[in-house]
C-alpha positions in Angstrom: -17.9 60.6 -36.9 -18.3 62.0 -33.7 -15.5 64.2 -31.8 -13.8 63.8 -28.3 -15.0 66.1 -26.0 -11.9 66.6 -24.3 -9.5 67.6 -27.2 -11.8 67.9 -29.9 -10.3 65.0 -32.5 -12.5 63.2 -34.6 -13.0 59.6 -33.3 -15.3 56.6 -33.9 -16.8 54.0 -31.8 -16.1 50.2 -31.7 -18.0 48.0 -29.8 -15.6 45.4 -28.5 -18.1 43.0 -25.9 -20.0 44.8 -23.6 -17.5 47.7 -23.7 -17.3 50.9 -26.4 -13.7 52.0 -27.5 -12.9 55.0 -28.9 -10.9 54.8 -32.2 -8.9 57.2 -34.1 -9.2 58.1 -37.6 -5.9 55.7 -38.5 -7.8 52.8 -36.5 -5.5 53.0 -33.1 -7.3 53.4 -30.1 -7.9 57.0 -28.9 -6.2 58.0 -25.4 -6.7 61.5 -24.4 -4.2 63.2 -21.9 -7.1 65.7 -21.3 -9.2 63.3 -20.0 -6.8 61.4 -18.1 -6.2 64.9 -16.5 -10.1 65.9 -15.4 -10.1 62.2 -14.2 -7.4 62.8 -11.9 -8.9 66.5 -10.7 -11.9 65.1 -10.1 -13.3 65.7 -6.2 -12.6 62.6 -3.9 -15.1 62.0 -0.8 -13.8 59.9 2.0 -16.3 58.5 4.5 -14.8 60.4 7.2 -15.5 63.6 5.4 -19.1 63.1 5.8 -21.7 63.8 8.8 -23.6 60.8 9.9 -26.9 62.6 8.6 -25.3 62.7 5.1 -24.4 59.1 5.3 -27.8 58.3 6.5 -29.3 60.3 3.5 -27.1 58.7 0.8 -28.2 55.1 2.3 -32.0 55.9 2.6 -31.8 57.3 -1.2 -29.6 53.9 -2.1 -32.4 51.6 -0.6 -35.3 53.6 -2.0 -37.4 51.5 -4.5 -37.7 53.5 -7.6 
């Protein structure tokens, strides 16, 4: 069994098509409030905050072949 890295509960994973769903020990879907709050606090970048040089650098890295 795995443990949730946000709340520490024991969970298992179920593959549903192309998506993996976290399940709690009783079989219900694991929905973690700690995870939701961590996602909300993630930094959001708007295009107006970036300089033209930074935008060009991002575009260049996107278009560069691996």
